[in-house]
N, C-alpha and C positions, 0 to 999 in steps of 0.2 A: 553085420558088424561083428566081430570077435570082442567078448567081454572078458577083462581078468579083475581079479579081486585087487581093490587100492589097498592094498599092505592092513595095516591095524582098523582101518574103519569098518574092517569085513564088507562094505558095499562093492558090488560089480559096477563097473565101467567102460565105457565104449575104448577100445585099444586106442584108437584115434579121438582124441578130444579136441576142444575148439580153445586155443588161447587168446584171449583179446586185449592185449597190447593195443593193435591196432585201432581198435573200435575206441580208445579213450584218448590217444595222444603219439607224438614220435613218431609217427609212420606217414607223415603227410596229412592232408585232410581226408578224412573219410564222415560221409552225411549221417546225418540219423537214417532215414531210408535205407541206405547201403547197409548199414549196422545190423538194421532188423531183419534184412535181406541175407545177410550173414548167417545170422542166428537160426532163421527158419531154414534157409537151407542144411545148415550141419544136421538141424534134426531130422529133418526129411533122410538125409543118408545117413542115418543111425547112432549119430554122435549124441550121448547123454553126460557129458562132464566138459564142462566150461570152468576154465581158469582163467581169473582176474584179480584186481588187486585196488584198493583205497587211491593209490596215487595216478592209477591210468586215467588220465584226464581230469584229475582230482577229484576223482568220484564219477566219470561220463559212464566209463564203463560198467563199472555196478549199478546205475541207475539203470541202463539199457538193459541188462539183464533180469533185473528185477522186475522191472516190468511186462519182460518176455515171460519169466517163469510162472506168471500168474496163470497163464494158460497151458504151463508145461512144467507141473509140480514134480515131476520123476527125475528132472535134471538134478544131478550133484551138481553143487557149484561151489569151487574152492575159491577163497580170497586169500590176500595177503596185506600185512599190516607192518609199519613201520618206518617207510621210506620217505614218507609227510614231515618227519623232523629230523634235526640235526643228529648226525651218524654217531651218536657217544653212548658206551654200553648203558650210563645212567638213564637213560630216556626208556630203557625197556623194564618197565615195573608195573606193578597190577595195576596202581591208577590210571597211567598213560594207555595199558591194555585195555580197560573198561571204556574208556572214552572211546578210543580207536575203534573197538567193537561196535558202540552204539551208533557211530556213524555207518559203519558197513551194513548193520542189520538195518539202518532206516533208508539206506541206498538200496538195499536189497528187496526192501519190503518183507522181511524177516524176523521171527521172534527169534531162532536159534538157528545159527548158521551150520551149514553141514562140513566146513574144513577151513581153518583158517589158518595160515601158514607166515612165520616169521619171515618177512622179504629181505632177504641178503643181511641180514644184522652184522655189527662188528664182530670180528671174532671171539673177544672175551666172552660174547652172551653164551656161546655154547657150553662154555664150564661154569656158568653162574646154577648155582640149585635155586635159587630164588625166583629167576624168570620162568622155571619150569614148574615151580610150584605155584607159582601167579598163573600159567597157563591149566593146571588141573585145577586151579580153584574156578577160573573161568568155564570149566568145561560142568563142574560141578555146580556152578549157579545158573547152569542152564542156557546160555549164551551160546554155546557152540558145542557141536557133538565131538569133534575132533579137533587136533592139533598138529602142524606140521611144521616143518622149515622150507625153506628155499636157500639154496648155497651157491657160495662159490668156488669153492676149493673141494678138493676130495679130503682134505682133513678136516672140515667143517662138517661136512657130509658124514664121516665115522663117528665123529663125537656126537653127533643127530642120533645116529641109528643106535646109539649104546643106551641113549635115553628112553626107558620104557613106556613112556607115554607121547612118543613120536610116532605118528601113524602113517606119514610118508616121507620122504625127501625129496624136491625139486631139484633138476641137477643140469646143467646143458652138457647134453650127451648127442652126438653126430660124428657123420663120416671125418670131421675135422677135428673131434675133440674126443678123443680115443681112451684119456686117461682114467675115466671110470670102471672100464670094464675088468681091470685086474683085480680091484680090491673092493669099490663101493658096493656093486654090483651083487658080489657075492655075498659080502657082508649085510647087505638088504636081505637075499633070500634067506638066510640063516635067520636072523632076527624077525622074520614077517613082515618087514617095512615095506611099504610100498614104493616105487620108483616111478617120480614124474619125470619124462626128458623134455625139458624146455629147447628152445632155440634148435630146434630139429633141423631146419634148413639152413642154419648159419647164417641168419637174417637175410635170405633170399640168396646167399650166392650158391647154395648147393639147389637150388631152383633150375639151373643152368639159361637162365634170361639175363644175366649181364655179361658184358664185356668191359674191355678198357676205357671205351665211351662213355658208359652207363652215369650218369648224373642222379643227386637226389635232392628231393625239396628241402631248402633252408632248416624247416623245421622237423626234418627227419634224422633221429638219431645216426643213421647209417653215413649223415654228412658229418654232423658236427661232435660224433663221440669216435671217432676214429681212432683219437689217441688218450681215448679215456678220461678227458675233461671234463665231463656230466656223471659219470658214472663207470663202475670197473669195465675196463677195456673189453673183456671176456664177453660181457653181452651184444657188442657190436661184431658183426664176422666171428662170432668165436674167438675173436682174440687176434685173428690170420690176417696177413697183411692182405689188403685186398687184391694184389695180382697175384701174391703167391697160392691164396685161394683159386683165383679163374684160372689158373695152371693146374692145380689138384681135379678141378671140376673136368679142363680137357682131358684129364688122363681116366677119369672117373666115368667120362662117358661112354665107350667101347663096352662097358660092365653094364649099361642099362639094357633090363629084358625086354623083347620084343612086344611091342604094344603098351611099354609104359613110358612115363615120362621121367626126367632126370628128378625132379620132385617128389615122383611116387616113389622112385628105386630110392632114394635118400632116406624115405619116411619107414620103409619096408625093412631099411637095413636095422633100422630102432629096434624097428617090432622085434626082429629076429634075434636080439640081444636076451639071452636068459637074464631074468629079474625084471623087466623093465614093465609096470604096471598100464602105462597111458603116455603115450606121447601129446604134444597140445600146439601144432602147428598153427598158425596164425593164419587170417584170409583178410585181405582189405576188400574182396567182394564174393558173390555168392560162385562165381566159378572156381577160383580159389580153394573155396570149403569143401564144394563139390570132388575137386580132384584132389585134395588131401583124403577125405573120408574113403576113395576109391584105392589109396595103397594097401589098406586091410584087407582088398580082395587078391591082393598079388599072391604066386605061390612064394613060400619061403625061399630063400636065396641060398645056392649050393653054396657046399666049402668053397669051391674054388673062387667063385666070387668074394666071398667074405677073406678068403687070405689076398685076393686082389687087391682090394681095399685098404687092408693092412699094411701091403710093401708102398703103398702109395703115400700112406699117412708116415710111414717111418721114413721114407725117403723126403719127403718136402715139408711136412708139417713138424714132426717132433723137433727136427732141428732148430724150428723157429719159436715154439711155444715152451719147449723143453717140459718140465714139471710144475709150471706157474700155475695151471689149475688143477 
């Protein structure tokens, strides 16, 4: 497994990490036994970077990881805070940060958190010096080693990158979301800020397993958030209309390298983007975790293939999502 430096944390992490939203909630039901099997499989395949959040299952994901890392202390755990309260800029203050931090440290069973990310906060938060002063205070207090942000838009990413204490930026990046390539990734490289690519398979669209007859459970965000009723629609299928996404996958399929799956091809594409520190595909079962890790073993994609992906994006996806993210 290739390792890359995660921005200003100075830590090297596996280029394929594990996103653990599935282990908390909003993706149907994942049992406790399955959750631990996913974590174990990920580590067996070379993964040493887990991403979670205090809101995933209201702490369920953090608690599973906390129990797991007792026997795997070398894993870098990035958690997120801020989405368990009303999304107003005023709620992003030192007092709340300390309370949220206390809860995550308890869930994860550690005194000091490796990396804490603001979880897609309201846009005005990125311009508030007091917010970042508070995060600096949290580091000085020994509550966390580093802080970062998870963003929805390129504008938010660029504002975060300009902050000297931000270690990394988590942003949606996949073959259906090319927006960050032009400005965000170059700016991050220049500043020494890590890039964590989330939603790498566009909520499973880029797995190639779906068709027009696919349905999702009632408690799965791919069912209830298609139009952004619960949170930013960009988090579900990358904001792309489901049928348009299926057509894009159909056109991408002939580009898949021999011996690889569609999902592995999609993950390899992100790995090949300069400036990406790690990708965090989720997994609902051990087989998915194993397959995701294998994407790091694929040869880098050719320039011809990368150009073909851009053409499909320009024709199908760009007209639909424009500059929204």
